[in-house]
mmCIF file of the C-alpha atoms, coordinates in Angstrom:
data_MODEL
# 
_entry.id   MODEL 
# 
loop_
_atom_site.group_PDB 
_atom_site.id 
_atom_site.type_symbol 
_atom_site.label_atom_id 
_atom_site.label_alt_id 
_atom_site.label_comp_id 
_atom_site.label_asym_id 
_atom_site.label_entity_id 
_atom_site.label_seq_id 
_atom_site.pdbx_PDB_ins_code 
_atom_site.Cartn_x 
_atom_site.Cartn_y 
_atom_site.Cartn_z 
_atom_site.occupancy 
_atom_site.B_iso_or_equiv 
_atom_site.pdbx_formal_charge 
_atom_site.auth_seq_id 
_atom_site.auth_comp_id 
_atom_site.auth_asym_id 
_atom_site.auth_atom_id 
_atom_site.pdbx_PDB_model_num 
ATOM 1   C CA . MET A 1 1   ? 59.486 58.680 -55.326 1.00 0.00 ? 1   MET A CA 1 
ATOM 2   C CA . VAL A 1 2   ? 58.778 61.170 -52.551 1.00 0.00 ? 2   VAL A CA 1 
ATOM 3   C CA . SER A 1 3   ? 56.913 60.246 -49.375 1.00 0.00 ? 3   SER A CA 1 
ATOM 4   C CA . PRO A 1 4   ? 53.615 62.097 -48.728 1.00 0.00 ? 4   PRO A CA 1 
ATOM 5   C CA . GLN A 1 5   ? 55.157 64.170 -45.917 1.00 0.00 ? 5   GLN A CA 1 
ATOM 6   C CA . HIS A 1 6   ? 58.203 64.922 -48.122 1.00 0.00 ? 6   HIS A CA 1 
ATOM 7   C CA . ARG A 1 7   ? 60.507 63.350 -45.545 1.00 0.00 ? 7   ARG A CA 1 
ATOM 8   C CA . GLN A 1 8   ? 61.923 60.617 -47.719 1.00 0.00 ? 8   GLN A CA 1 
ATOM 9   C CA . ILE A 1 9   ? 62.930 60.343 -51.326 1.00 0.00 ? 9   ILE A CA 1 
ATOM 10  C CA . THR A 1 10  ? 64.081 57.285 -53.226 1.00 0.00 ? 10  THR A CA 1 
ATOM 11  C CA . LEU A 1 11  ? 64.830 56.259 -56.765 1.00 0.00 ? 11  LEU A CA 1 
ATOM 12  C CA . TYR A 1 12  ? 63.090 53.440 -58.595 1.00 0.00 ? 12  TYR A CA 1 
ATOM 13  C CA . LEU A 1 13  ? 64.875 52.827 -61.843 1.00 0.00 ? 13  LEU A CA 1 
ATOM 14  C CA . GLN A 1 14  ? 65.016 49.917 -64.228 1.00 0.00 ? 14  GLN A CA 1 
ATOM 15  C CA . PHE A 1 15  ? 67.562 49.501 -67.004 1.00 0.00 ? 15  PHE A CA 1 
ATOM 16  C CA . ARG A 1 16  ? 66.601 47.592 -70.130 1.00 0.00 ? 16  ARG A CA 1 
ATOM 17  C CA . GLN A 1 17  ? 68.590 46.318 -73.095 1.00 0.00 ? 17  GLN A CA 1 
ATOM 18  C CA . ARG A 1 18  ? 65.694 47.181 -75.363 1.00 0.00 ? 18  ARG A CA 1 
ATOM 19  C CA . SER A 1 19  ? 63.019 49.846 -75.514 1.00 0.00 ? 19  SER A CA 1 
ATOM 20  C CA . PHE A 1 20  ? 60.220 49.783 -72.983 1.00 0.00 ? 20  PHE A CA 1 
ATOM 21  C CA . LYS A 1 21  ? 56.905 48.579 -74.360 1.00 0.00 ? 21  LYS A CA 1 
ATOM 22  C CA . GLY A 1 22  ? 53.424 48.779 -72.828 1.00 0.00 ? 22  GLY A CA 1 
ATOM 23  C CA . PRO A 1 23  ? 53.656 45.460 -70.925 1.00 0.00 ? 23  PRO A CA 1 
ATOM 24  C CA . ASP A 1 24  ? 57.026 46.576 -69.475 1.00 0.00 ? 24  ASP A CA 1 
ATOM 25  C CA . VAL A 1 25  ? 55.430 49.791 -68.199 1.00 0.00 ? 25  VAL A CA 1 
ATOM 26  C CA . ALA A 1 26  ? 52.569 47.809 -66.628 1.00 0.00 ? 26  ALA A CA 1 
ATOM 27  C CA . ARG A 1 27  ? 55.045 45.480 -64.868 1.00 0.00 ? 27  ARG A CA 1 
ATOM 28  C CA . PHE A 1 28  ? 57.139 48.408 -63.628 1.00 0.00 ? 28  PHE A CA 1 
ATOM 29  C CA . VAL A 1 29  ? 54.117 50.263 -62.228 1.00 0.00 ? 29  VAL A CA 1 
ATOM 30  C CA . ALA A 1 30  ? 52.897 47.017 -60.609 1.00 0.00 ? 30  ALA A CA 1 
ATOM 31  C CA . GLN A 1 31  ? 56.323 46.651 -58.938 1.00 0.00 ? 31  GLN A CA 1 
ATOM 32  C CA . LEU A 1 32  ? 56.120 50.252 -57.739 1.00 0.00 ? 32  LEU A CA 1 
ATOM 33  C CA . LEU A 1 33  ? 52.715 49.554 -56.214 1.00 0.00 ? 33  LEU A CA 1 
ATOM 34  C CA . GLN A 1 34  ? 54.234 46.699 -54.201 1.00 0.00 ? 34  GLN A CA 1 
ATOM 35  C CA . ASN A 1 35  ? 56.712 49.160 -52.673 1.00 0.00 ? 35  ASN A CA 1 
ATOM 36  C CA . LEU A 1 36  ? 54.351 52.069 -52.074 1.00 0.00 ? 36  LEU A CA 1 
ATOM 37  C CA . ARG A 1 37  ? 51.639 52.496 -49.491 1.00 0.00 ? 37  ARG A CA 1 
ATOM 38  C CA . GLY A 1 38  ? 48.620 54.739 -49.806 1.00 0.00 ? 38  GLY A CA 1 
ATOM 39  C CA . PRO A 1 39  ? 47.755 57.082 -52.655 1.00 0.00 ? 39  PRO A CA 1 
ATOM 40  C CA . SER A 1 40  ? 50.477 57.781 -55.198 1.00 0.00 ? 40  SER A CA 1 
ATOM 41  C CA . VAL A 1 41  ? 50.700 60.385 -57.928 1.00 0.00 ? 41  VAL A CA 1 
ATOM 42  C CA . LEU A 1 42  ? 52.061 59.470 -61.346 1.00 0.00 ? 42  LEU A CA 1 
ATOM 43  C CA . LEU A 1 43  ? 53.275 62.232 -63.611 1.00 0.00 ? 43  LEU A CA 1 
ATOM 44  C CA . TRP A 1 44  ? 51.959 60.816 -66.858 1.00 0.00 ? 44  TRP A CA 1 
ATOM 45  C CA . ASP A 1 45  ? 52.833 62.345 -70.215 1.00 0.00 ? 45  ASP A CA 1 
ATOM 46  C CA . GLY A 1 46  ? 50.240 60.440 -72.235 1.00 0.00 ? 46  GLY A CA 1 
ATOM 47  C CA . ALA A 1 47  ? 52.804 58.793 -74.495 1.00 0.00 ? 47  ALA A CA 1 
ATOM 48  C CA . ARG A 1 48  ? 51.539 55.905 -76.639 1.00 0.00 ? 48  ARG A CA 1 
ATOM 49  C CA . ILE A 1 49  ? 53.372 53.448 -74.405 1.00 0.00 ? 49  ILE A CA 1 
ATOM 50  C CA . HIS A 1 50  ? 51.197 54.622 -71.488 1.00 0.00 ? 50  HIS A CA 1 
ATOM 51  C CA . GLN A 1 51  ? 48.032 53.966 -73.487 1.00 0.00 ? 51  GLN A CA 1 
ATOM 52  C CA . HIS A 1 52  ? 48.673 50.225 -73.899 1.00 0.00 ? 52  HIS A CA 1 
ATOM 53  C CA . HIS A 1 53  ? 45.686 48.145 -72.758 1.00 0.00 ? 53  HIS A CA 1 
ATOM 54  C CA . GLN A 1 54  ? 47.722 46.448 -69.978 1.00 0.00 ? 54  GLN A CA 1 
ATOM 55  C CA . VAL A 1 55  ? 48.721 49.844 -68.608 1.00 0.00 ? 55  VAL A CA 1 
ATOM 56  C CA . THR A 1 56  ? 45.223 51.326 -68.754 1.00 0.00 ? 56  THR A CA 1 
ATOM 57  C CA . ALA A 1 57  ? 43.778 48.203 -67.093 1.00 0.00 ? 57  ALA A CA 1 
ATOM 58  C CA . LEU A 1 58  ? 46.346 48.407 -64.294 1.00 0.00 ? 58  LEU A CA 1 
ATOM 59  C CA . LEU A 1 59  ? 45.602 52.088 -63.700 1.00 0.00 ? 59  LEU A CA 1 
ATOM 60  C CA . HIS A 1 60  ? 41.856 51.423 -63.723 1.00 0.00 ? 60  HIS A CA 1 
ATOM 61  C CA . ASN A 1 61  ? 42.243 48.599 -61.177 1.00 0.00 ? 61  ASN A CA 1 
ATOM 62  C CA . HIS A 1 62  ? 44.351 50.704 -58.791 1.00 0.00 ? 62  HIS A CA 1 
ATOM 63  C CA . PRO A 1 63  ? 42.378 53.832 -57.887 1.00 0.00 ? 63  PRO A CA 1 
ATOM 64  C CA . ARG A 1 64  ? 45.033 54.845 -55.339 1.00 0.00 ? 64  ARG A CA 1 
ATOM 65  C CA . LEU A 1 65  ? 47.130 55.876 -58.338 1.00 0.00 ? 65  LEU A CA 1 
ATOM 66  C CA . VAL A 1 66  ? 46.312 59.481 -59.126 1.00 0.00 ? 66  VAL A CA 1 
ATOM 67  C CA . ILE A 1 67  ? 47.309 60.386 -62.662 1.00 0.00 ? 67  ILE A CA 1 
ATOM 68  C CA . GLN A 1 68  ? 48.647 63.914 -63.068 1.00 0.00 ? 68  GLN A CA 1 
ATOM 69  C CA . PRO A 1 69  ? 48.914 64.937 -66.722 1.00 0.00 ? 69  PRO A CA 1 
ATOM 70  C CA . PHE A 1 70  ? 52.417 65.949 -67.726 1.00 0.00 ? 70  PHE A CA 1 
ATOM 71  C CA . PRO A 1 71  ? 53.566 67.557 -71.000 1.00 0.00 ? 71  PRO A CA 1 
ATOM 72  C CA . GLY A 1 72  ? 54.888 65.083 -73.548 1.00 0.00 ? 72  GLY A CA 1 
ATOM 73  C CA . TYR A 1 73  ? 58.185 66.860 -74.020 1.00 0.00 ? 73  TYR A CA 1 
ATOM 74  C CA . ALA A 1 74  ? 59.120 69.144 -71.167 1.00 0.00 ? 74  ALA A CA 1 
ATOM 75  C CA . PRO A 1 75  ? 62.673 68.299 -70.082 1.00 0.00 ? 75  PRO A CA 1 
ATOM 76  C CA . GLU A 1 76  ? 62.858 71.442 -67.958 1.00 0.00 ? 76  GLU A CA 1 
ATOM 77  C CA . LEU A 1 77  ? 60.037 70.055 -65.780 1.00 0.00 ? 77  LEU A CA 1 
ATOM 78  C CA . ASN A 1 78  ? 61.270 66.493 -65.596 1.00 0.00 ? 78  ASN A CA 1 
ATOM 79  C CA . PRO A 1 79  ? 63.490 65.584 -62.602 1.00 0.00 ? 79  PRO A CA 1 
ATOM 80  C CA . ALA A 1 80  ? 64.454 62.384 -64.453 1.00 0.00 ? 80  ALA A CA 1 
ATOM 81  C CA . GLU A 1 81  ? 66.490 64.512 -66.853 1.00 0.00 ? 81  GLU A CA 1 
ATOM 82  C CA . TYR A 1 82  ? 68.782 65.394 -63.940 1.00 0.00 ? 82  TYR A CA 1 
ATOM 83  C CA . VAL A 1 83  ? 69.013 61.743 -62.911 1.00 0.00 ? 83  VAL A CA 1 
ATOM 84  C CA . TRP A 1 84  ? 70.156 60.953 -66.462 1.00 0.00 ? 84  TRP A CA 1 
ATOM 85  C CA . ALA A 1 85  ? 72.634 63.827 -66.293 1.00 0.00 ? 85  ALA A CA 1 
ATOM 86  C CA . GLN A 1 86  ? 74.229 62.088 -63.305 1.00 0.00 ? 86  GLN A CA 1 
ATOM 87  C CA . ALA A 1 87  ? 74.492 58.866 -65.316 1.00 0.00 ? 87  ALA A CA 1 
ATOM 88  C CA . ASP A 1 88  ? 75.919 60.786 -68.279 1.00 0.00 ? 88  ASP A CA 1 
ATOM 89  C CA . SER A 1 89  ? 78.630 62.300 -66.114 1.00 0.00 ? 89  SER A CA 1 
ATOM 90  C CA . ALA A 1 90  ? 79.579 58.860 -64.771 1.00 0.00 ? 90  ALA A CA 1 
ATOM 91  C CA . LEU A 1 91  ? 79.842 57.505 -68.317 1.00 0.00 ? 91  LEU A CA 1 
ATOM 92  C CA . ALA A 1 92  ? 81.541 60.545 -69.872 1.00 0.00 ? 92  ALA A CA 1 
ATOM 93  C CA . ASN A 1 93  ? 85.112 59.283 -69.736 1.00 0.00 ? 93  ASN A CA 1 
ATOM 94  C CA . SER A 1 94  ? 84.442 55.587 -70.170 1.00 0.00 ? 94  SER A CA 1 
ATOM 95  C CA . ALA A 1 95  ? 84.433 53.303 -73.157 1.00 0.00 ? 95  ALA A CA 1 
ATOM 96  C CA . PRO A 1 96  ? 82.873 50.021 -72.052 1.00 0.00 ? 96  PRO A CA 1 
ATOM 97  C CA . ALA A 1 97  ? 83.837 47.220 -74.417 1.00 0.00 ? 97  ALA A CA 1 
ATOM 98  C CA . GLN A 1 98  ? 81.152 44.876 -73.144 1.00 0.00 ? 98  GLN A CA 1 
ATOM 99  C CA . LEU A 1 99  ? 77.492 45.350 -72.271 1.00 0.00 ? 99  LEU A CA 1 
ATOM 100 C CA . SER A 1 100 ? 78.291 43.973 -68.811 1.00 0.00 ? 100 SER A CA 1 
ATOM 101 C CA . GLU A 1 101 ? 80.750 46.861 -68.249 1.00 0.00 ? 101 GLU A CA 1 
ATOM 102 C CA . LEU A 1 102 ? 78.088 49.411 -69.225 1.00 0.00 ? 102 LEU A CA 1 
ATOM 103 C CA . LYS A 1 103 ? 75.582 47.739 -66.885 1.00 0.00 ? 103 LYS A CA 1 
ATOM 104 C CA . ALA A 1 104 ? 78.116 47.887 -64.049 1.00 0.00 ? 104 ALA A CA 1 
ATOM 105 C CA . LEU A 1 105 ? 78.727 51.611 -64.608 1.00 0.00 ? 105 LEU A CA 1 
ATOM 106 C CA . LEU A 1 106 ? 74.988 52.330 -64.671 1.00 0.00 ? 106 LEU A CA 1 
ATOM 107 C CA . SER A 1 107 ? 74.379 50.157 -61.606 1.00 0.00 ? 107 SER A CA 1 
ATOM 108 C CA . ASN A 1 108 ? 77.078 52.025 -59.697 1.00 0.00 ? 108 ASN A CA 1 
ATOM 109 C CA . THR A 1 109 ? 75.435 55.338 -60.610 1.00 0.00 ? 109 THR A CA 1 
ATOM 110 C CA . LYS A 1 110 ? 72.018 54.061 -59.516 1.00 0.00 ? 110 LYS A CA 1 
ATOM 111 C CA . ARG A 1 111 ? 73.439 52.772 -56.231 1.00 0.00 ? 111 ARG A CA 1 
ATOM 112 C CA . ARG A 1 112 ? 75.240 56.070 -55.563 1.00 0.00 ? 112 ARG A CA 1 
ATOM 113 C CA . MET A 1 113 ? 72.083 58.058 -56.208 1.00 0.00 ? 113 MET A CA 1 
ATOM 114 C CA . ARG A 1 114 ? 69.877 55.802 -54.084 1.00 0.00 ? 114 ARG A CA 1 
ATOM 115 C CA . ARG A 1 115 ? 72.311 56.248 -51.192 1.00 0.00 ? 115 ARG A CA 1 
ATOM 116 C CA . SER A 1 116 ? 72.228 60.037 -51.489 1.00 0.00 ? 116 SER A CA 1 
ATOM 117 C CA . PRO A 1 117 ? 68.868 61.616 -50.670 1.00 0.00 ? 117 PRO A CA 1 
ATOM 118 C CA . ALA A 1 118 ? 70.548 65.020 -51.038 1.00 0.00 ? 118 ALA A CA 1 
ATOM 119 C CA . LEU A 1 119 ? 71.430 64.229 -54.649 1.00 0.00 ? 119 LEU A CA 1 
ATOM 120 C CA . LEU A 1 120 ? 67.879 63.035 -55.374 1.00 0.00 ? 120 LEU A CA 1 
ATOM 121 C CA . TRP A 1 121 ? 66.405 66.182 -53.804 1.00 0.00 ? 121 TRP A CA 1 
ATOM 122 C CA . ALA A 1 122 ? 68.810 68.233 -55.945 1.00 0.00 ? 122 ALA A CA 1 
ATOM 123 C CA . CYS A 1 123 ? 67.463 66.522 -59.097 1.00 0.00 ? 123 CYS A CA 1 
ATOM 124 C CA . LEU A 1 124 ? 63.935 67.357 -58.029 1.00 0.00 ? 124 LEU A CA 1 
ATOM 125 C CA . TYR A 1 125 ? 64.706 70.982 -57.164 1.00 0.00 ? 125 TYR A CA 1 
ATOM 126 C CA . ALA A 1 126 ? 66.746 71.491 -60.339 1.00 0.00 ? 126 ALA A CA 1 
ATOM 127 C CA . SER A 1 127 ? 63.599 70.954 -62.397 1.00 0.00 ? 127 SER A CA 1 
ATOM 128 C CA . ASP A 1 128 ? 61.140 73.756 -62.990 1.00 0.00 ? 128 ASP A CA 1 
ATOM 129 C CA . LEU A 1 129 ? 58.366 71.856 -61.217 1.00 0.00 ? 129 LEU A CA 1 
ATOM 130 C CA . PRO A 1 130 ? 56.518 74.048 -58.702 1.00 0.00 ? 130 PRO A CA 1 
ATOM 131 C CA . TRP A 1 131 ? 57.768 71.988 -55.769 1.00 0.00 ? 131 TRP A CA 1 
ATOM 132 C CA . LYS A 1 132 ? 57.774 72.972 -52.125 1.00 0.00 ? 132 LYS A CA 1 
ATOM 133 C CA . ARG A 1 133 ? 59.558 70.975 -49.446 1.00 0.00 ? 133 ARG A CA 1 
# 
């Protein structure tokens, strides 16, 4: 998430043991709204999960959320791909035997990224989004 004046950047990320479903997306966006002030732009790819009735109701009830259409599969435009690349590099030489070990590795990566605005900006600038700072 980038502040409106582009002065701050932070990472909101949630790990799940199972696939996200529509109600999970609605809860996550509701949690984001609790942390964000003013208008916010969502890059929304129109996936089926985003069309769930709980999600559409949430978006309808929060007009400060501006939906910006995003291509369904455009990894070159998606800064999240570079966030996942950071997680991949942290996991590359590991072989967690337990789910708790995998969670710990992912949590460490998330913590490291949240503490490094420079790394988050790098993920944003690495994408092909037409972004100006």
